[in-house]
N, C-alpha and C positions, 0 to 999 in steps of 0.2 A: 506493500498502500505504500502509495502514496505523501509524505509529511507536506501539507499543504503550509503551515505556516514559511518553512525553513525557507520553500518558495520566494514567498511574499520578505520576508528578509534581504532576501539577495538581489529585488528588484527594486528594491528598496531604496536600497545600502550605492545600486550605483547607476539610480537616479540623485545619489545625493551627488558622489562623481563626476554629473558631470555625461555621464556618458549619452550618447545618442545610440535611438533606435538603428538598424543598416539602411543602408538607402535613404540616406534621405540628407535634403542640401544644407547648410550650414548657415546661410544666409536666411535664403526662404524661404525656408521647411517644403518647401517642393520631398511630394515620395511620390510611388508605386502608384498608377494607377492600375485599376481592380478591372476583367468583363471574360469573355468566353471567345475561346471559338469553336465558329459555325463549322464544320465543313457542307461538300456537297450536299450526304446525307444527311444534314441538319442534326449531326451528334452535336452532344454541347460537351466545352469539358473547359475547366474555368486555364485561365491565363492574366500576366502581370505584366505591365511593358513598364518596367524601370527606370527611374533620371540618368539623363548621364551624370555620372557623378569624375571631380578628377580630387587629387590632392595636392593642395597648393600650401605653399606658404606663404600666409600674408602680414600685414602688419596694424596688428589690436593694442588698442591703447598703448602705440608705445611701442609694443614688444614685438615679436617673431610669436607664430604659432599654425599650429597647421593645422586645415580646415577638408575640410568635406564638400567642395564649392557645383554646380551644376555648370554646367552649360553657358548655359541663358546667362546666370546670372556675368559669368565670367565675361561675355560678348557685349551685357552690357555696364560694364565696367566698376559692377562696386561690390571688386575686390583689387586693394593693391596692396601688390604680390611684395613681399621682404624680397 
Protein backbone atom coordinates (compact mmCIF):
# COMPACT_ATOMS: atom_id res chain seq x y z
CA UNK A 1 0.00 0.00 0.00
CA UNK A 2 1.26 3.49 -0.82
CA UNK A 3 2.05 5.98 1.91
CA UNK A 4 0.10 9.05 0.79
CA UNK A 5 1.32 11.34 3.57
CA UNK A 6 4.96 10.79 2.51
CA UNK A 7 4.06 11.62 -1.10
CA UNK A 8 2.37 14.87 -0.04
CA UNK A 9 5.41 15.79 2.04
CA UNK A 10 7.72 15.30 -0.97
CA UNK A 11 5.62 17.49 -3.25
CA UNK A 12 5.33 20.19 -0.59
CA UNK A 13 9.12 20.19 -0.11
CA UNK A 14 9.80 20.49 -3.84
CA UNK A 15 7.50 23.51 -4.14
CA UNK A 16 9.27 25.22 -1.22
CA UNK A 17 12.65 25.00 -2.97
CA UNK A 18 11.34 26.53 -6.21
CA UNK A 19 11.46 23.44 -8.42
CA UNK A 20 8.90 23.71 -11.21
CA UNK A 21 7.07 21.07 -13.15
CA UNK A 22 8.78 19.88 -16.33
CA UNK A 23 7.91 21.34 -19.76
CA UNK A 24 6.86 24.77 -18.46
CA UNK A 25 8.39 28.09 -19.55
CA UNK A 26 9.92 30.01 -16.62
CA UNK A 27 8.97 33.38 -18.15
CA UNK A 28 5.40 33.08 -19.45
CA UNK A 29 4.31 29.84 -17.77
CA UNK A 30 3.31 28.23 -21.06
CA UNK A 31 2.84 24.47 -20.66
CA UNK A 32 1.89 21.49 -22.82
CA UNK A 33 -1.41 21.38 -24.68
CA UNK A 34 -3.48 18.19 -24.61
CA UNK A 35 -5.68 16.70 -27.27
CA UNK A 36 -6.43 13.60 -29.31
CA UNK A 37 -4.92 11.77 -32.25
CA UNK A 38 -7.74 10.85 -34.58
CA UNK A 39 -6.99 8.20 -37.21
CA UNK A 40 -8.71 7.70 -40.54
CA UNK A 41 -10.82 4.98 -38.86
CA UNK A 42 -11.65 7.55 -36.14
CA UNK A 43 -9.69 5.73 -33.44
CA UNK A 44 -9.05 8.30 -30.72
CA UNK A 45 -5.89 8.24 -28.56
CA UNK A 46 -4.49 10.84 -26.18
CA UNK A 47 -1.55 13.03 -27.23
CA UNK A 48 0.17 16.21 -26.13
CA UNK A 49 1.96 19.09 -27.81
CA UNK A 50 5.02 20.09 -25.77
CA UNK A 51 6.45 23.60 -25.56
CA UNK A 52 9.65 24.36 -27.48
CA UNK A 53 11.91 25.02 -24.46
CA UNK A 54 15.57 26.05 -24.47
CA UNK A 55 17.94 26.10 -21.47
CA UNK A 56 19.30 29.67 -21.22
CA UNK A 57 21.65 31.43 -18.83
CA UNK A 58 19.93 34.75 -18.21
CA UNK A 59 20.52 37.84 -16.09
CA UNK A 60 18.03 37.88 -13.21
CA UNK A 61 18.24 40.53 -10.45
CA UNK A 62 21.86 41.35 -11.23
CA UNK A 63 23.00 37.72 -11.21
CA UNK A 64 23.06 34.85 -13.66
CA UNK A 65 20.45 32.13 -13.45
CA UNK A 66 19.69 29.10 -15.61
CA UNK A 67 16.14 29.19 -16.99
CA UNK A 68 14.06 27.05 -19.33
CA UNK A 69 12.50 29.51 -21.75
CA UNK A 70 10.16 28.92 -24.69
CA UNK A 71 11.26 30.05 -28.13
CA UNK A 72 8.48 32.65 -28.37
CA UNK A 73 9.85 34.43 -25.27
CA UNK A 74 13.37 34.32 -26.71
CA UNK A 75 12.19 35.80 -30.03
CA UNK A 76 10.19 38.51 -28.24
CA UNK A 77 13.28 39.59 -26.27
CA UNK A 78 11.78 38.89 -22.84
CA UNK A 79 15.10 37.37 -21.70
CA UNK A 80 18.50 39.06 -21.45
CA UNK A 81 21.17 36.40 -22.01
CA UNK A 82 24.14 36.40 -19.65
